[in-house]
N, C-alpha and C positions, 0 to 999 in steps of 0.2 A: 471247216472253220478256217477263215483266212485272217491272219493276224500280221501286224506290222513287224518286220524283222527287228530283232533286238541284239544288243552287243554287251558283253561284259567289259566295263571300262574301269581302269585304275586311274585315280587322280592323285598327283603328288602336289601337296600344298606347300606354301612358302616356308612353313615351320618344319618341314621334313616329314610330316605325317602323311599317311596314305589313306585313301578310301576306295572302296570297290562298290560298284553299282551296276545293275542291268539297266540299259538305256536304249531308247529308240534313236534312230538316226536324227530325227528332228530335235530330240533333246540334246544330242551331241552338238548339233549345229548351233543350238541356242547358247552353248558355252563358248562360242567363238570369241566374244569380247573378253571374258576372263582369260582365255587362252592367249589372246593377243597381249595381255598384261602380265604374262609369265606363268600362268597356271599350266602345269604339265599333265597331259592325259595320255594314256595308252589304251587303244582299242584292242583288247586281247583276243576275242573270239566271237564269231557270230553265233547267235542262238538259233537253233534250227526248228524248235517246236516248243509248245507250252510246257512240256515236262522238263526239257532242258532249261528253259527259262526259269522254272521254279527251282531247279537244282542250283543254278547259278545264283539266283537271288538269295537262297539260304546260305550258300558258300560265302557270298559277299557280305551278308549280314553277320555271319560268324567272324569273318576276318576283320570287319570294321568295329566289332564290339557291340553291335546293335542288339545282339541276342542276350537276354538276361543271363546271369550266372547259372552254372549247372546246378541241378537239384534244388531249384527254388520254385515256388508257386508261380512267380512271374514268368519263368521259362516255360512251365507246363502250359500256362494260358497263352503265351506267345506262340508255341508250337500248334496248339489247337486252333487259334485264330488264323495262323498261316494256312493250315490245312483247309479250313472252311473258306477262307478268302480265295484259295486256289480253285475251289469248286463253285463258289457263289459270289454274286456281285453285291450282296447286302441289300438287294431290293426287298420290298415288303413281302413277307411270307410268314407262314406259321413259325413261331419262335423255335420250335424243335425240328423244323423241316430239314435243315442241313445235317443235323445229327442223325435223324432217321435215314436220310439218303446215304450218308457215309456208312452207317451201320449195315444197311441193306447191301451195299456194295461189298463191305467186308465179309458179310455172311456168304455172298457168292464166292468171294476169293477163298474163304476158309473151305468151302465145299470143294472147290476146284483143286485145292492144295492139301486136302485130307487133314485139316486142322480142326480140332474140337473147339468150336466157337464158344459154346457155353462155358467150357473150362477156362478158356482164355479170358472171358469176361469176369469170371469169379476171381481169377488171379489178378486181373487189373483192379477190381474193387478192393482186394486185399492190399495191393500196392498203394492205391490211393489213400486208404485208411492209414497205412504206415507213414506215408509222406505227410499227411495232415497232422498226424501226431508229432512227427519230427519237426515240422514247421511251427508247432504250437498253435494249431488252428483246431477249432471244435469240429467234431465229426457230425 
């Protein structure tokens, strides 16, 4: 898989706030006009592969405040969407296809790492029920 090289970019805005984002070189070049008007950016590090890209995007999202607050349903859904978006392009497929594929991969991972998958799923269901109750949502 050949992908365009990406970079972690920090932007310093006029009001003193900062933002971090993973960008392609073309996206950085498109910022030339705002940079000429005083917007400051720092290209921090090249991204070497899609896994590093994903890690940097999550780190930038946390630092920018894009990630919903800890221990909320919104955050749980954000994390799940991020994982699915990492693996799928949201093209038409069976609605449960991403979940089935990820679970299949996790079954393989569990087997390779001597983890009791069924026990982990039972614990995850218990945790989900606890969170739904804590958030005041129906089971």
